[in-house]
Every structure is written in C-alpha cells, then in structure tokens.
C-alpha positions as CSV (number, residue, x, y, z in Angstrom):
1,M,51.4,-37.9,1.3
2,S,49.4,-36.2,-1.5
3,A,47.4,-32.9,-1.0
4,V,43.5,-33.3,-0.4
5,L,42.0,-31.4,-3.2
6,P,38.7,-29.5,-2.0
7,S,35.4,-31.2,-3.0
8,S,33.3,-29.6,-5.5
9,K,30.6,-28.7,-2.6
10,D,33.5,-26.7,-0.9
11,L,34.3,-25.0,-4.0
12,E,30.5,-24.2,-4.6
13,L,30.1,-22.9,-1.1
14,F,33.5,-21.0,-1.4
15,A,31.8,-19.4,-4.5
16,K,28.3,-18.5,-2.7
17,K,30.4,-16.7,0.0
18,V,32.4,-14.6,-2.5
19,V,29.1,-13.7,-4.3
20,I,27.4,-12.8,-1.2
21,V,30.5,-10.9,0.0
22,T,30.9,-9.2,-3.1
23,G,27.2,-8.1,-3.4
24,V,27.1,-7.1,-0.4
25,A,30.2,-4.5,-1.1
26,I,28.3,-3.1,-4.2
27,L,25.4,-2.7,-2.1
28,L,27.2,-0.7,0.3
29,V,28.9,1.4,-2.3
30,L,25.6,2.2,-4.0
31,L,23.8,3.0,-0.7
32,W,27.1,5.6,0.0
33,M,26.7,7.1,-3.6
34,V,22.9,7.7,-2.8
35,R,23.7,8.9,0.9
36,D,22.2,12.0,0.5
37,I,18.5,10.9,-1.2
38,L,18.5,8.2,1.7
39,I,19.0,10.9,4.0
40,L,16.0,13.1,2.6
41,I,13.9,9.7,2.8
42,F,14.1,9.2,6.2
43,I,13.3,12.6,7.0
44,A,10.1,12.3,5.1
45,A,9.6,8.9,6.7
46,V,9.9,10.7,9.9
47,L,7.6,13.2,9.5
48,A,5.4,11.2,8.0
49,A,5.1,8.9,11.0
50,G,4.7,11.8,13.1
51,I,2.0,13.1,11.2
52,A,-0.1,9.9,10.7
53,P,-1.9,9.5,13.7
54,A,-3.3,12.9,13.1
55,V,-4.7,11.5,9.9
56,H,-6.0,8.4,11.9
57,R,-7.3,10.6,14.2
58,V,-9.2,12.6,11.6
59,R,-10.5,9.7,10.0
60,V,-11.9,8.1,13.4
61,V,-13.7,11.7,14.3
62,W,-15.3,11.5,10.5
63,R,-16.6,8.4,11.4
64,F,-18.4,9.0,14.5
65,W,-19.8,12.2,13.7
66,F,-21.0,11.4,10.0
67,H,-21.1,7.3,10.1
68,R,-19.1,7.0,7.3
69,Q,-15.7,6.5,6.1
70,L,-13.5,9.0,5.0
71,A,-10.9,8.3,2.2
72,R,-7.2,8.5,3.6
73,G,-6.2,10.6,0.6
74,T,-9.1,13.0,1.7
75,A,-8.0,12.9,5.3
76,V,-4.2,13.3,4.1
77,M,-5.4,16.7,2.1
78,I,-7.6,17.7,5.4
79,V,-4.5,17.6,7.7
80,Y,-1.2,18.4,5.5
81,L,-2.8,20.8,2.9
82,P,-3.2,23.0,5.1
83,F,0.2,23.3,6.5
84,V,1.6,23.1,2.9
85,I,-0.4,26.2,2.4
86,V,0.7,28.2,5.3
87,L,4.5,27.1,4.4
88,V,4.1,28.1,0.9
89,T,2.2,31.8,1.7
90,L,5.0,32.7,4.4
91,G,6.9,31.9,1.7
92,L,5.6,34.3,-1.0
93,I,4.9,37.1,1.6
94,L,8.6,37.2,3.7
95,V,10.8,36.0,0.6
96,P,10.3,39.3,-1.4
97,Q,10.3,41.6,1.5
98,L,13.6,40.2,2.5
99,I,15.0,40.1,-0.9
100,S,14.5,44.1,-1.0
101,D,15.7,44.7,2.3
102,W,18.8,42.4,1.3
103,K,19.3,44.7,-1.8
104,S,19.0,47.6,0.1
105,L,21.4,46.3,2.7
106,S,24.0,45.0,0.1
107,S,24.4,48.2,-1.6
108,D,24.9,50.3,1.8
109,L,27.0,46.9,3.2
110,P,30.7,48.1,3.0
111,V,29.7,51.6,4.9
112,L,27.4,49.7,7.6
113,V,30.4,46.9,8.1
114,E,33.1,49.7,8.6
115,K,30.8,51.7,10.7
116,N,29.1,49.0,12.9
117,I,31.6,46.0,13.0
118,L,35.1,47.0,12.0
119,V,35.9,50.2,14.0
120,P,34.2,48.5,16.9
121,L,36.3,45.4,16.8
122,E,39.5,47.7,15.5
123,K,39.7,48.8,19.1
124,Y,40.9,45.1,20.1
125,V,42.0,43.3,16.7
126,S,43.5,44.6,13.4
127,M,40.4,44.8,10.8
128,E,43.0,45.4,7.6
129,G,42.6,42.0,6.0
130,V,38.9,42.0,6.4
131,R,38.9,45.8,4.4
132,E,41.6,44.3,2.0
133,A,38.9,41.3,1.2
134,L,35.6,43.7,1.1
135,R,37.5,46.2,-1.2
136,D,38.6,43.7,-4.0
137,G,34.9,41.9,-3.6
138,S,36.7,38.4,-2.8
139,I,34.3,37.5,-0.2
140,A,31.3,38.1,-2.3
141,E,32.5,37.5,-5.4
142,G,34.1,34.4,-4.6
143,R,31.4,32.3,-2.4
144,M,28.2,33.8,-4.5
145,F,27.8,30.9,-6.8
146,G,28.3,28.3,-3.7
147,Y,25.5,30.2,-1.8
148,V,23.0,30.5,-4.7
149,R,23.7,26.7,-5.7
150,G,23.3,26.2,-1.8
151,A,20.0,27.8,-1.6
152,A,18.5,26.1,-4.7
153,T,19.7,22.4,-3.5
154,V,17.9,23.1,0.0
155,V,14.6,24.5,-1.7
156,A,14.6,21.5,-4.0
157,A,15.4,19.3,-1.3
158,I,12.3,20.8,0.8
159,I,10.0,20.2,-2.1
160,A,11.3,16.9,-2.5
161,I,10.6,16.1,1.1
162,L,6.9,17.6,0.9
163,F,5.9,15.3,-2.0
164,M,7.3,12.1,-0.4
165,I,5.7,13.0,2.9
166,A,2.3,13.1,1.1
167,Y,2.7,10.0,-0.7
168,M,4.0,7.9,2.4
169,L,0.8,9.3,4.1
170,I,-1.3,8.1,1.5
171,D,0.5,4.5,1.8
172,A,0.9,4.5,4.8
173,H,-0.9,1.1,5.8
174,R,0.8,-0.6,2.5
175,L,4.1,0.4,3.2
176,R,3.6,-0.8,7.0
177,N,2.4,-4.2,5.4
178,L,5.5,-4.6,3.3
179,I,7.6,-3.8,6.1
180,L,5.7,-6.6,8.4
181,L,6.2,-9.2,5.4
182,I,9.7,-9.3,6.6
183,Y,8.8,-11.2,9.8
184,P,7.4,-14.7,10.2
185,T,3.4,-14.6,10.5
186,E,3.2,-15.2,14.3
187,S,5.6,-12.3,14.9
188,R,3.8,-9.5,12.7
189,G,1.3,-8.6,15.4
190,E,4.0,-8.0,17.8
191,R,6.2,-6.0,15.4
192,R,3.0,-4.2,14.3
193,R,2.6,-2.5,17.8
194,T,6.2,-1.6,17.7
195,L,5.9,0.3,14.5
196,N,2.7,1.9,16.3
197,R,4.9,2.7,19.2
198,M,7.7,4.3,17.0
199,A,5.0,6.3,15.3
200,R,3.8,7.4,18.6
201,R,7.4,8.5,19.5
202,M,7.7,10.4,16.2
203,T,4.5,12.2,16.9
204,S,5.7,13.3,20.4
205,W,8.8,14.6,18.4
206,L,7.2,16.2,16.3
207,S,5.0,18.4,18.5
208,A,8.3,18.9,20.8
209,Q,9.9,20.8,17.7
210,L,6.8,22.7,17.1
211,I,6.7,23.6,20.8
212,L,10.3,25.0,20.4
213,A,9.6,26.6,17.3
214,A,6.7,28.5,19.3
215,I,9.0,29.4,22.0
216,I,11.7,30.6,19.6
217,A,9.4,32.5,17.9
218,V,7.9,34.3,20.6
219,T,11.1,35.0,22.6
220,T,12.5,36.6,19.2
221,F,9.4,38.9,18.1
222,V,9.2,40.3,22.2
223,T,13.2,40.9,22.2
224,L,13.2,42.8,18.7
225,L,10.1,44.7,19.7
226,I,12.2,45.8,22.7
227,L,15.0,46.4,20.4
228,R,12.6,48.5,18.0
229,I,13.9,46.3,14.9
230,P,11.5,46.7,11.8
231,Y,9.8,43.5,10.5
232,A,9.8,41.9,14.0
233,L,6.7,39.4,13.4
234,P,8.1,38.1,10.1
235,L,11.9,37.9,11.6
236,A,10.1,36.1,14.4
237,I,8.6,33.5,12.2
238,L,11.9,33.0,10.6
239,A,13.5,32.3,13.6
240,G,10.6,29.8,14.4
241,I,11.0,28.2,11.2
242,G,14.8,28.0,11.7
243,E,14.5,26.5,15.3
244,M,13.6,23.2,13.1
245,V,16.9,23.0,12.5
246,P,18.8,22.2,16.0
247,V,21.9,23.3,17.2
248,L,22.1,26.1,14.4
249,G,18.7,27.0,14.1
250,P,18.2,29.8,16.4
251,I,21.8,31.6,14.7
252,L,20.6,31.0,11.4
253,G,17.0,32.5,12.1
254,A,18.8,35.5,13.3
255,I,20.7,36.3,10.1
256,P,18.0,38.0,8.4
257,A,17.4,40.2,11.9
258,L,21.1,40.7,12.0
259,G,20.9,42.1,8.5
260,I,18.0,44.2,9.1
261,A,19.7,45.6,12.4
262,L,22.9,46.5,10.6
263,L,20.8,48.7,8.6
264,S,19.5,50.6,11.6
265,S,21.9,51.2,14.1
266,R,25.5,49.7,15.5
267,W,23.8,49.0,19.1
268,Q,21.3,47.2,17.6
269,F,23.1,45.0,15.5
270,W,25.2,44.0,18.5
271,S,22.2,43.7,20.7
272,V,20.4,41.3,17.9
273,L,24.0,39.6,18.0
274,V,24.5,38.6,21.3
275,F,20.5,37.3,22.1
276,A,21.1,35.3,19.0
277,I,24.3,33.8,20.8
278,L,22.6,33.2,24.3
279,L,19.4,32.1,23.1
280,Q,21.6,29.4,21.0
281,K,22.9,28.3,24.2
282,I,19.9,28.7,26.6
283,E,17.9,26.3,23.9
284,N,20.6,23.8,23.1
285,L,21.7,23.1,26.6
286,F,18.6,23.6,28.8
287,V,15.4,24.3,26.8
288,A,15.6,21.7,24.1
289,P,16.8,18.7,26.3
290,R,13.7,19.3,28.9
291,V,11.3,19.6,26.2
292,M,12.3,16.7,24.2
293,A,13.0,14.3,27.2
294,S,9.1,15.3,28.6
295,K,7.6,15.0,25.3
296,V,9.6,12.1,23.5
297,S,10.7,10.0,27.1
298,V,14.0,10.5,26.1
299,S,16.2,11.5,29.1
300,P,17.9,15.0,28.6
301,L,21.7,13.7,28.8
302,T,20.6,11.2,25.9
303,V,19.1,14.1,24.0
304,F,22.3,16.2,24.5
305,I,24.4,13.0,23.4
306,A,22.6,12.6,20.3
307,F,22.7,16.4,19.3
308,M,26.5,16.3,19.8
309,M,27.0,12.7,17.8
310,G,24.4,13.7,15.4
311,G,26.1,17.0,14.5
312,T,29.5,15.7,14.3
313,L,28.3,12.8,11.9
314,L,26.1,14.5,9.5
315,G,26.0,18.1,10.3
316,I,22.9,20.0,10.5
317,V,21.2,16.7,9.3
318,G,22.2,14.8,11.4
319,A,21.4,17.2,14.6
320,I,17.7,17.2,13.0
321,M,17.2,13.3,13.3
322,A,19.1,12.8,16.4
323,I,16.6,13.1,18.4
324,P,13.9,10.8,16.3
325,V,16.8,8.2,15.8
326,A,17.5,8.3,19.3
327,A,13.5,7.5,20.2
328,I,13.4,4.7,17.8
329,L,16.7,3.3,19.0
330,Q,14.9,3.4,22.6
331,V,11.7,1.6,21.3
332,A,14.4,-1.3,19.6
333,F,16.0,-1.8,22.7
334,D,13.1,-2.1,24.8
335,E,11.4,-4.3,22.1
336,V,14.6,-6.4,21.6
337,F,16.2,-6.7,25.3
338,I,13.9,-5.8,27.9
339,A,10.8,-7.3,26.8
340,R,12.7,-10.5,25.9
341,R,14.0,-10.6,29.5
342,E,10.1,-9.9,30.8
343,R,9.3,-12.9,28.9
344,R,11.7,-14.8,30.5
345,Q,12.0,-13.5,34.4
346,D,8.9,-12.3,36.6
347,M,7.3,-8.9,36.4
348,E,7.9,-7.8,39.8
349,R,11.8,-8.1,38.9
350,A,12.2,-6.7,35.5
351,G,9.2,-5.1,34.8
352,T,9.4,-1.7,36.0
353,L,11.5,-0.7,33.2
354,L,8.5,-1.3,30.9
355,R,6.1,0.7,33.5
356,R,5.8,4.2,31.7
357,V,3.6,5.9,29.3
358,D,4.5,6.3,25.7
C-alpha cells in the first residue's frame, strides 16, 4: 500500500498553527521580559479607575452649578493635582528631616546598637557574629549600593505611576471605547456596564485603603505621643503612607520611628518595635479584611487568601494589588456565570446572588 501524502491544504493549516503557536510563545516571552512595566501599568490603571468617578462627579457638579461643560483635563487637574501637591510637599518637608536624623543615627549607630539591642539580647543568644559584622562594616558597605539603587527604582516607579494615572484619567473615555471595540456591537452596552461596575469597585478599594491609612496614622500618632517619641506627627504620616503597602506596610512605616527611638532610649526602641509588630498582626488579620469586605463587597476570607496569594506570587506588589484583582475577578465571575444563569433560569431561584449593592 502506498502512503497517503498530506494535501496542500493540510500543510497550509499545519503551517498556520505553527505560526500561531510560535507567535503566542514569542508574545509571552516579550510580556515576561517587560513584566515590571506591565505591573506599573496595572497599578496605574487600578488607581485611575478608582479616581475616575470623582472626576466625573466634579464635572456633573460643575455643570449643575455653572450650567456649562467642564473640560475633562481641567476636572482631572481639580481632583488629581491637590493629591500630587500634598504628596510632594510631604516629601519635601519630611525627607530632609529624616535624612538629618538618619545621619545622626548612622554616626552613633554602633554604640546605640550595642547598648540598646545587643546587650539585652545577649542574655538569650550570642551576639558575637553581629558584633563582628558591625566591626568590619560588611553589613553597611555590602548592601548600601543595593539600598540606594532600590530607593532610586522605587522613586522612579512612583513618578512613572503618577504620570500614567494623569494620562489615563484624561483619556479614560477613549481607553474605554478602545476596549469596547473588542466586543460585538450588540454586547457593548452590557460590557460598558461591566466596566462601570469594576470602576466603582476600584473606587471602593481606594477609599478603603485611605481609611486603613488614616487608622494606622492616628494609632501610630497616639502611641508615639504616649511613648514620648520625637517627631510623632511626621512619623505617623509616614506610617499612614506605608499602610498603602498591605502586609508589610506597618513595619515599613515603623522603620523611621524605630530609628528615632533608638536615638532616645532602650525602652522606647523596644516599645516601638513591639507596637509595630502587634499593629501589623492586628491590621492584617482583623482590620484590613473587615474594612475591605465592607467597602469592596469581598468576603474577609477572600481578602485574606488574596493577600497571601498575592504576596507569595509577586511580593509587596502582589499584596498591594491582591484586593483590586479579587474585586475585578468577582465582577467578571458575576457577569460571565451568574448573569448568564439568570438569563436561563427563573429570577426567584438564582437572582438572590445578584441582589446586593455594589
């Protein structure tokens, strides 16, 4: 029997499949190579979606009071510019003072570490290895360049995100219409409502983050006043800003306070350290899940699992974006599965899952 040779159509189909698979593989490799930029774009998009309803509300109020349209760019400046000004002002006021205190801390660091940290811990574990590392300077010198480079990278990322948020807010309608072009004409109205639901969830998430930041800032300020730590107000503001980074935020925000407390006395340092650890645990296990659940309509268990999974996959960035991603996935699940079932089944049997306020 003679072998059956593939036809030209089969060869053409096989070639097309190879080209498609190769193209998808190349695309995935390219996306992985620029994953850091994609993460920044995603963060900016989530924040822009959270701020966009405020921009729309400003335009509506302006039209109601002045009976004329307000340009979207102007509305974005009214909503967004004060936030940027406050952020820059805090940086200009707080950073020089913290740098000055850090210089004082650095000059006295070996003596302070010996007196306030190593001596108390030496009762329980040997500190000779730590002393040796401090004497030869391996800790400071070996990692200083990495710290400086990491700080510069974070500052550059924040600046890039701020600019991207502004551009996304100005071109919000154009970006939304571009996304809607993917869908057929008859389903674009439904997809537009889905995007609006996601935007409202992002607004709720952003407001929840601000509530958590306020709680941490006030709690830190009161505690530092009780412990008589200098610069209680700026340190509390830094702790509130650090709260925007879930899971590790309270500890990161407490590092400046720990440095200032180390300059003062042993008991103040250990008191601030214990407070920071307890605050982190309480915030992560109780406060954040409940606040997020009430504002974003995501269950506390889902919030906690999202925190853990996001932190494991992408570290701090994953923890930051865990809740908005969970909220977006919940809206997508509602639209794809629950809403589709609503169209197939009786409202009394399946509609209860949709009867809630976004």
